[in-house]
HTML snippet that shows the backbone in 3Dmol.js (N, CA, C, O; Angstrom):
<script src="https://3Dmol.org/build/3Dmol-min.js"></script>
<div id="view" style="width:600px;height:400px;position:relative"></div>
<script>
const pdb = `
ATOM      1  N   MET A   1      79.216 175.623  71.971  1.00  0.00           N
ATOM      2  CA  MET A   1      78.437 176.579  72.774  1.00  0.00           C
ATOM      3  C   MET A   1      78.932 176.443  74.247  1.00  0.00           C
ATOM      4  O   MET A   1      79.308 177.483  74.788  1.00  0.00           O
ATOM      5  N   THR A   2      78.976 175.287  74.953  1.00  0.00           N
ATOM      6  CA  THR A   2      79.452 175.097  76.434  1.00  0.00           C
ATOM      7  C   THR A   2      80.724 176.196  76.689  1.00  0.00           C
ATOM      8  O   THR A   2      80.795 176.975  77.640  1.00  0.00           O
ATOM      9  N   LEU A   3      81.412 176.094  75.921  1.00  0.00           N
ATOM     10  CA  LEU A   3      82.949 176.754  75.815  1.00  0.00           C
ATOM     11  C   LEU A   3      82.563 178.329  75.502  1.00  0.00           C
ATOM     12  O   LEU A   3      83.198 179.144  76.171  1.00  0.00           O
ATOM     13  N   ALA A   4      81.783 178.755  74.744  1.00  0.00           N
ATOM     14  CA  ALA A   4      81.491 180.137  74.566  1.00  0.00           C
ATOM     15  C   ALA A   4      80.999 180.792  75.912  1.00  0.00           C
ATOM     16  O   ALA A   4      81.463 181.815  76.415  1.00  0.00           O
ATOM     17  N   VAL A   5      79.962 180.006  76.408  1.00  0.00           N
ATOM     18  CA  VAL A   5      79.158 180.396  77.553  1.00  0.00           C
ATOM     19  C   VAL A   5      80.180 180.725  78.703  1.00  0.00           C
ATOM     20  O   VAL A   5      80.051 181.792  79.303  1.00  0.00           O
ATOM     21  N   VAL A   6      81.338 179.729  79.084  1.00  0.00           N
ATOM     22  CA  VAL A   6      82.203 179.591  80.061  1.00  0.00           C
ATOM     23  C   VAL A   6      82.995 180.740  79.688  1.00  0.00           C
ATOM     24  O   VAL A   6      83.016 181.585  80.583  1.00  0.00           O
ATOM     25  N   TYR A   7      83.755 181.090  78.494  1.00  0.00           N
ATOM     26  CA  TYR A   7      84.404 182.197  78.026  1.00  0.00           C
ATOM     27  C   TYR A   7      83.842 183.577  78.263  1.00  0.00           C
ATOM     28  O   TYR A   7      84.365 184.543  78.818  1.00  0.00           O
ATOM     29  N   VAL A   8      82.828 183.459  77.791  1.00  0.00           N
ATOM     30  CA  VAL A   8      81.909 185.011  78.217  1.00  0.00           C
ATOM     31  C   VAL A   8      81.638 185.289  80.019  1.00  0.00           C
ATOM     32  O   VAL A   8      81.793 186.315  80.681  1.00  0.00           O
ATOM     33  N   LEU A   9      81.263 184.159  80.351  1.00  0.00           N
ATOM     34  CA  LEU A   9      81.218 184.195  82.094  1.00  0.00           C
ATOM     35  C   LEU A   9      82.515 184.393  82.702  1.00  0.00           C
ATOM     36  O   LEU A   9      82.445 184.886  83.827  1.00  0.00           O
ATOM     37  N   VAL A  10      83.766 184.130  82.242  1.00  0.00           N
ATOM     38  CA  VAL A  10      84.814 184.391  82.734  1.00  0.00           C
ATOM     39  C   VAL A  10      85.404 185.704  82.461  1.00  0.00           C
ATOM     40  O   VAL A  10      86.078 186.339  83.271  1.00  0.00           O
ATOM     41  N   ASN A  11      85.064 186.129  81.082  1.00  0.00           N
ATOM     42  CA  ASN A  11      85.413 187.372  80.701  1.00  0.00           C
ATOM     43  C   ASN A  11      84.662 188.574  81.568  1.00  0.00           C
ATOM     44  O   ASN A  11      85.122 189.701  81.754  1.00  0.00           O
ATOM     45  N   VAL A  12      83.369 188.051  82.064  1.00  0.00           N
ATOM     46  CA  VAL A  12      82.638 189.344  82.665  1.00  0.00           C
ATOM     47  C   VAL A  12      83.081 189.581  84.071  1.00  0.00           C
ATOM     48  O   VAL A  12      83.231 190.692  84.581  1.00  0.00           O
ATOM     49  N   VAL A  13      83.297 188.294  84.711  1.00  0.00           N
ATOM     50  CA  VAL A  13      83.617 188.142  86.166  1.00  0.00           C
ATOM     51  C   VAL A  13      85.331 189.098  86.020  1.00  0.00           C
ATOM     52  O   VAL A  13      85.552 190.146  86.628  1.00  0.00           O
ATOM     53  N   ARG A  14      86.102 188.570  85.306  1.00  0.00           N
ATOM     54  CA  ARG A  14      87.489 189.170  85.316  1.00  0.00           C
ATOM     55  C   ARG A  14      87.331 190.443  84.928  1.00  0.00           C
ATOM     56  O   ARG A  14      88.148 191.237  85.394  1.00  0.00           O
ATOM     57  N   ASN A  15      86.474 190.878  84.177  1.00  0.00           N
ATOM     58  CA  ASN A  15      86.402 192.425  84.087  1.00  0.00           C
ATOM     59  C   ASN A  15      85.264 193.216  84.957  1.00  0.00           C
ATOM     60  O   ASN A  15      84.823 194.356  84.818  1.00  0.00           O
ATOM     61  N   ARG A  16      84.941 192.161  85.935  1.00  0.00           N
ATOM     62  CA  ARG A  16      84.072 192.883  86.853  1.00  0.00           C
ATOM     63  C   ARG A  16      82.772 193.763  86.391  1.00  0.00           C
ATOM     64  O   ARG A  16      82.384 194.777  86.972  1.00  0.00           O
ATOM     65  N   ALA A  17      82.189 193.188  85.259  1.00  0.00           N
ATOM     66  CA  ALA A  17      81.206 193.893  84.467  1.00  0.00           C
ATOM     67  C   ALA A  17      79.634 193.122  85.413  1.00  0.00           C
ATOM     68  O   ALA A  17      78.854 192.276  84.975  1.00  0.00           O
ATOM     69  N   TRP A  18      79.626 193.754  86.663  1.00  0.00           N
ATOM     70  CA  TRP A  18      78.414 193.013  87.102  1.00  0.00           C
ATOM     71  C   TRP A  18      76.982 193.528  86.331  1.00  0.00           C
ATOM     72  O   TRP A  18      76.002 192.786  86.259  1.00  0.00           O
ATOM     73  N   ARG A  19      77.001 194.759  85.828  1.00  0.00           N
ATOM     74  CA  ARG A  19      76.087 195.273  85.275  1.00  0.00           C
ATOM     75  C   ARG A  19      75.511 194.382  84.195  1.00  0.00           C
ATOM     76  O   ARG A  19      74.375 193.907  84.191  1.00  0.00           O
ATOM     77  N   THR A  20      76.631 194.192  83.108  1.00  0.00           N
ATOM     78  CA  THR A  20      76.511 193.251  82.094  1.00  0.00           C
ATOM     79  C   THR A  20      75.868 191.873  82.756  1.00  0.00           C
ATOM     80  O   THR A  20      74.792 191.390  82.404  1.00  0.00           O
ATOM     81  N   LEU A  21      76.653 191.387  83.686  1.00  0.00           N
ATOM     82  CA  LEU A  21      76.072 190.144  84.082  1.00  0.00           C
ATOM     83  C   LEU A  21      74.651 189.977  84.455  1.00  0.00           C
ATOM     84  O   LEU A  21      74.052 188.951  84.131  1.00  0.00           O
ATOM     85  N   ALA A  22      74.062 190.949  85.134  1.00  0.00           N
ATOM     86  CA  ALA A  22      72.942 190.843  85.614  1.00  0.00           C
ATOM     87  C   ALA A  22      71.879 191.355  84.394  1.00  0.00           C
ATOM     88  O   ALA A  22      70.713 190.965  84.455  1.00  0.00           O
ATOM     89  N   LEU A  23      72.233 192.076  83.488  1.00  0.00           N
ATOM     90  CA  LEU A  23      71.417 192.450  82.424  1.00  0.00           C
ATOM     91  C   LEU A  23      71.243 191.049  81.630  1.00  0.00           C
ATOM     92  O   LEU A  23      70.099 190.715  81.322  1.00  0.00           O
ATOM     93  N   GLY A  24      72.398 190.170  81.268  1.00  0.00           N
ATOM     94  CA  GLY A  24      72.327 189.096  80.544  1.00  0.00           C
ATOM     95  C   GLY A  24      71.428 188.081  81.405  1.00  0.00           C
ATOM     96  O   GLY A  24      70.508 187.462  80.871  1.00  0.00           O
ATOM     97  N   LEU A  25      71.672 187.975  82.457  1.00  0.00           N
ATOM     98  CA  LEU A  25      70.769 186.898  83.381  1.00  0.00           C
ATOM     99  C   LEU A  25      69.037 187.103  83.272  1.00  0.00           C
ATOM    100  O   LEU A  25      68.157 186.246  83.343  1.00  0.00           O
ATOM    101  N   ALA A  26      68.922 188.765  83.047  1.00  0.00           N
ATOM    102  CA  ALA A  26      67.723 189.341  83.240  1.00  0.00           C
ATOM    103  C   ALA A  26      66.984 188.976  81.834  1.00  0.00           C
ATOM    104  O   ALA A  26      65.899 188.402  81.743  1.00  0.00           O
ATOM    105  N   LEU A  27      67.736 189.393  80.840  1.00  0.00           N
ATOM    106  CA  LEU A  27      67.382 189.062  79.422  1.00  0.00           C
ATOM    107  C   LEU A  27      67.166 187.517  79.410  1.00  0.00           C
ATOM    108  O   LEU A  27      66.105 187.133  78.916  1.00  0.00           O
ATOM    109  N   GLY A  28      67.984 186.635  79.862  1.00  0.00           N
ATOM    110  CA  GLY A  28      67.850 185.062  79.628  1.00  0.00           C
ATOM    111  C   GLY A  28      66.498 184.592  80.170  1.00  0.00           C
ATOM    112  O   GLY A  28      65.774 183.735  79.663  1.00  0.00           O
ATOM    113  N   VAL A  29      66.279 185.303  81.298  1.00  0.00           N
ATOM    114  CA  VAL A  29      65.125 184.968  82.056  1.00  0.00           C
ATOM    115  C   VAL A  29      63.950 185.503  81.264  1.00  0.00           C
ATOM    116  O   VAL A  29      63.018 184.726  81.056  1.00  0.00           O
ATOM    117  N   ALA A  30      63.893 186.627  80.841  1.00  0.00           N
ATOM    118  CA  ALA A  30      62.597 187.349  80.007  1.00  0.00           C
ATOM    119  C   ALA A  30      62.367 186.410  79.083  1.00  0.00           C
ATOM    120  O   ALA A  30      61.210 186.003  78.977  1.00  0.00           O
ATOM    121  N   ILE A  31      63.387 185.875  78.234  1.00  0.00           N
ATOM    122  CA  ILE A  31      63.348 185.302  77.017  1.00  0.00           C
ATOM    123  C   ILE A  31      62.864 183.406  77.219  1.00  0.00           C
ATOM    124  O   ILE A  31      62.110 182.792  76.464  1.00  0.00           O
ATOM    125  N   LEU A  32      63.448 182.948  78.233  1.00  0.00           N
ATOM    126  CA  LEU A  32      63.375 181.409  78.655  1.00  0.00           C
ATOM    127  C   LEU A  32      61.848 181.393  79.144  1.00  0.00           C
ATOM    128  O   LEU A  32      61.109 180.646  78.503  1.00  0.00           O
ATOM    129  N   ILE A  33      61.229 182.190  80.297  1.00  0.00           N
ATOM    130  CA  ILE A  33      60.156 181.765  80.853  1.00  0.00           C
ATOM    131  C   ILE A  33      59.092 181.668  79.756  1.00  0.00           C
ATOM    132  O   ILE A  33      58.515 180.596  79.573  1.00  0.00           O
ATOM    133  N   PRO A  34      58.781 182.872  78.940  1.00  0.00           N
ATOM    134  CA  PRO A  34      57.461 182.544  78.088  1.00  0.00           C
ATOM    135  C   PRO A  34      57.939 181.656  77.203  1.00  0.00           C
ATOM    136  O   PRO A  34      56.965 181.134  76.662  1.00  0.00           O
ATOM    137  N   LEU A  35      59.091 181.151  76.715  1.00  0.00           N
ATOM    138  CA  LEU A  35      59.265 180.064  75.671  1.00  0.00           C
ATOM    139  C   LEU A  35      58.630 178.843  76.347  1.00  0.00           C
ATOM    140  O   LEU A  35      57.869 178.096  75.733  1.00  0.00           O
ATOM    141  N   VAL A  36      59.014 178.638  77.811  1.00  0.00           N
ATOM    142  CA  VAL A  36      58.806 177.322  78.437  1.00  0.00           C
ATOM    143  C   VAL A  36      57.092 177.306  78.514  1.00  0.00           C
ATOM    144  O   VAL A  36      56.382 176.326  78.293  1.00  0.00           O
ATOM    145  N   VAL A  37      56.761 178.314  78.791  1.00  0.00           N
ATOM    146  CA  VAL A  37      55.176 178.482  79.142  1.00  0.00           C
ATOM    147  C   VAL A  37      54.364 177.948  78.026  1.00  0.00           C
ATOM    148  O   VAL A  37      53.380 177.235  78.224  1.00  0.00           O
ATOM    149  N   VAL A  38      54.907 178.403  76.495  1.00  0.00           N
ATOM    150  CA  VAL A  38      54.241 178.494  75.268  1.00  0.00           C
ATOM    151  C   VAL A  38      54.490 176.802  74.737  1.00  0.00           C
ATOM    152  O   VAL A  38      53.708 176.166  74.031  1.00  0.00           O
ATOM    153  N   GLN A  39      55.536 176.412  75.187  1.00  0.00           N
ATOM    154  CA  GLN A  39      55.786 175.164  74.925  1.00  0.00           C
ATOM    155  C   GLN A  39      55.260 173.787  75.620  1.00  0.00           C
ATOM    156  O   GLN A  39      55.225 172.671  75.102  1.00  0.00           O
ATOM    157  N   THR A  40      54.848 174.179  76.972  1.00  0.00           N
ATOM    158  CA  THR A  40      53.928 173.685  77.815  1.00  0.00           C
ATOM    159  C   THR A  40      52.586 173.603  77.325  1.00  0.00           C
ATOM    160  O   THR A  40      51.906 172.582  77.435  1.00  0.00           O
ATOM    161  N   TRP A  41      52.106 174.897  76.666  1.00  0.00           N
ATOM    162  CA  TRP A  41      50.665 174.977  76.502  1.00  0.00           C
ATOM    163  C   TRP A  41      50.461 174.099  75.207  1.00  0.00           C
ATOM    164  O   TRP A  41      49.414 173.457  75.120  1.00  0.00           O
ATOM    165  N   TRP A  42      51.470 174.024  74.116  1.00  0.00           N
ATOM    166  CA  TRP A  42      51.385 173.518  73.079  1.00  0.00           C
ATOM    167  C   TRP A  42      51.604 172.101  73.225  1.00  0.00           C
ATOM    168  O   TRP A  42      51.026 171.373  72.417  1.00  0.00           O
ATOM    169  N   PHE A  43      52.404 171.525  74.194  1.00  0.00           N
ATOM    170  CA  PHE A  43      52.605 169.945  74.029  1.00  0.00           C
ATOM    171  C   PHE A  43      51.758 169.232  75.042  1.00  0.00           C
ATOM    172  O   PHE A  43      52.003 168.055  75.306  1.00  0.00           O
ATOM    173  N   GLN A  44      50.724 169.911  75.655  1.00  0.00           N
ATOM    174  CA  GLN A  44      49.770 169.413  76.551  1.00  0.00           C
ATOM    175  C   GLN A  44      48.775 168.832  75.504  1.00  0.00           C
ATOM    176  O   GLN A  44      48.658 167.606  75.533  1.00  0.00           O
ATOM    177  N   PRO A  45      48.163 169.398  74.738  1.00  0.00           N
ATOM    178  CA  PRO A  45      47.221 168.914  73.946  1.00  0.00           C
ATOM    179  C   PRO A  45      47.740 167.951  72.621  1.00  0.00           C
ATOM    180  O   PRO A  45      46.919 167.433  71.863  1.00  0.00           O
ATOM    181  N   HIS A  46      49.177 167.792  72.458  1.00  0.00           N
ATOM    182  CA  HIS A  46      50.050 167.218  71.699  1.00  0.00           C
ATOM    183  C   HIS A  46      51.053 166.305  72.071  1.00  0.00           C
ATOM    184  O   HIS A  46      52.212 166.282  71.656  1.00  0.00           O
ATOM    185  N   PRO A  47      50.500 165.528  72.912  1.00  0.00           N
ATOM    186  CA  PRO A  47      51.456 164.511  73.713  1.00  0.00           C
ATOM    187  C   PRO A  47      52.396 163.725  72.683  1.00  0.00           C
ATOM    188  O   PRO A  47      53.581 163.537  72.959  1.00  0.00           O
ATOM    189  N   GLU A  48      51.790 163.241  71.404  1.00  0.00           N
ATOM    190  CA  GLU A  48      52.215 162.293  70.558  1.00  0.00           C
ATOM    191  C   GLU A  48      53.604 163.115  69.718  1.00  0.00           C
ATOM    192  O   GLU A  48      54.488 162.507  69.114  1.00  0.00           O
ATOM    193  N   MET A  49      53.541 164.169  69.822  1.00  0.00           N
ATOM    194  CA  MET A  49      54.793 165.069  69.126  1.00  0.00           C
ATOM    195  C   MET A  49      55.816 165.113  70.123  1.00  0.00           C
ATOM    196  O   MET A  49      56.983 165.073  69.732  1.00  0.00           O
ATOM    197  N   LEU A  50      55.560 165.192  71.405  1.00  0.00           N
ATOM    198  CA  LEU A  50      56.657 164.996  72.564  1.00  0.00           C
ATOM    199  C   LEU A  50      57.255 163.829  72.482  1.00  0.00           C
ATOM    200  O   LEU A  50      58.472 163.652  72.526  1.00  0.00           O
ATOM    201  N   GLU A  51      56.207 162.799  72.329  1.00  0.00           N
ATOM    202  CA  GLU A  51      56.766 161.451  72.216  1.00  0.00           C
ATOM    203  C   GLU A  51      57.951 161.017  70.936  1.00  0.00           C
ATOM    204  O   GLU A  51      59.070 160.505  70.915  1.00  0.00           O
ATOM    205  N   MET A  52      57.175 161.440  70.141  1.00  0.00           N
ATOM    206  CA  MET A  52      58.072 161.242  68.858  1.00  0.00           C
ATOM    207  C   MET A  52      59.369 162.076  68.704  1.00  0.00           C
ATOM    208  O   MET A  52      60.158 161.670  67.851  1.00  0.00           O
ATOM    209  N   LEU A  53      59.725 163.259  69.457  1.00  0.00           N
ATOM    210  CA  LEU A  53      60.989 163.954  69.516  1.00  0.00           C
ATOM    211  C   LEU A  53      61.772 163.165  70.527  1.00  0.00           C
ATOM    212  O   LEU A  53      62.971 163.013  70.295  1.00  0.00           O
ATOM    213  N   PHE A  54      61.155 162.536  71.838  1.00  0.00           N
ATOM    214  CA  PHE A  54      62.112 161.865  72.441  1.00  0.00           C
ATOM    215  C   PHE A  54      62.311 160.307  72.136  1.00  0.00           C
ATOM    216  O   PHE A  54      63.075 159.589  72.781  1.00  0.00           O
ATOM    217  N   SER A  55      61.645 159.950  71.236  1.00  0.00           N
ATOM    218  CA  SER A  55      61.796 158.505  70.662  1.00  0.00           C
ATOM    219  C   SER A  55      63.251 158.612  69.884  1.00  0.00           C
ATOM    220  O   SER A  55      64.220 157.864  70.014  1.00  0.00           O
ATOM    221  N   GLY A  56      63.129 159.595  69.166  1.00  0.00           N
ATOM    222  CA  GLY A  56      64.340 159.865  68.067  1.00  0.00           C
ATOM    223  C   GLY A  56      63.793 159.434  66.919  1.00  0.00           C
ATOM    224  O   GLY A  56      64.604 159.579  66.005  1.00  0.00           O
ATOM    225  N   ASP A  57      62.497 158.841  66.462  1.00  0.00           N
ATOM    226  CA  ASP A  57      62.122 158.185  65.428  1.00  0.00           C
ATOM    227  C   ASP A  57      61.161 159.727  64.665  1.00  0.00           C
ATOM    228  O   ASP A  57      60.013 160.051  64.967  1.00  0.00           O
ATOM    229  N   TRP A  58      62.091 160.451  63.631  1.00  0.00           N
ATOM    230  CA  TRP A  58      61.671 161.411  63.171  1.00  0.00           C
ATOM    231  C   TRP A  58      61.089 161.489  62.035  1.00  0.00           C
ATOM    232  O   TRP A  58      60.906 162.535  61.411  1.00  0.00           O
ATOM    233  N   GLY A  59      60.614 159.881  61.541  1.00  0.00           N
ATOM    234  CA  GLY A  59      59.982 159.589  59.888  1.00  0.00           C
ATOM    235  C   GLY A  59      58.883 160.658  59.948  1.00  0.00           C
ATOM    236  O   GLY A  59      58.457 161.095  61.017  1.00  0.00           O
ATOM    237  N   PHE A  60      58.490 161.016  58.863  1.00  0.00           N
ATOM    238  CA  PHE A  60      57.534 161.587  58.279  1.00  0.00           C
ATOM    239  C   PHE A  60      56.257 160.808  58.336  1.00  0.00           C
ATOM    240  O   PHE A  60      56.334 159.668  57.878  1.00  0.00           O
ATOM    241  N   ARG A  61      55.064 161.203  58.819  1.00  0.00           N
ATOM    242  CA  ARG A  61      53.798 160.362  58.810  1.00  0.00           C
ATOM    243  C   ARG A  61      53.716 160.082  57.036  1.00  0.00           C
ATOM    244  O   ARG A  61      54.094 160.805  56.114  1.00  0.00           O
ATOM    245  N   GLY A  62      53.153 158.924  57.026  1.00  0.00           N
ATOM    246  CA  GLY A  62      52.687 158.584  55.612  1.00  0.00           C
ATOM    247  C   GLY A  62      53.634 158.002  54.990  1.00  0.00           C
ATOM    248  O   GLY A  62      53.221 157.444  53.974  1.00  0.00           O
ATOM    249  N   GLN A  63      55.085 157.857  55.222  1.00  0.00           N
ATOM    250  CA  GLN A  63      56.308 157.347  54.525  1.00  0.00           C
ATOM    251  C   GLN A  63      56.800 155.803  54.988  1.00  0.00           C
ATOM    252  O   GLN A  63      57.795 155.292  54.475  1.00  0.00           O
TER     253      GLN A  63
END
`;
const viewer = $3Dmol.createViewer("view");
viewer.addModel(pdb, "pdb");
viewer.setStyle({}, {cartoon: {color: "spectrum"}});
viewer.zoomTo();
viewer.render();
</script>
């Protein structure tokens, strides 16, 4: 994934496609900001899920 991002970035800069770069950054921010807001709203009342995700213990409850 990182290699793909670097490849696209080098390709955009090499071809001087600044409009494409600006559009990609704008779309990325437009998608990322609402995602972070919704995640924050959901994880605030569910801190046990966040703790489970970071602990690495993904066992299902009741097993």
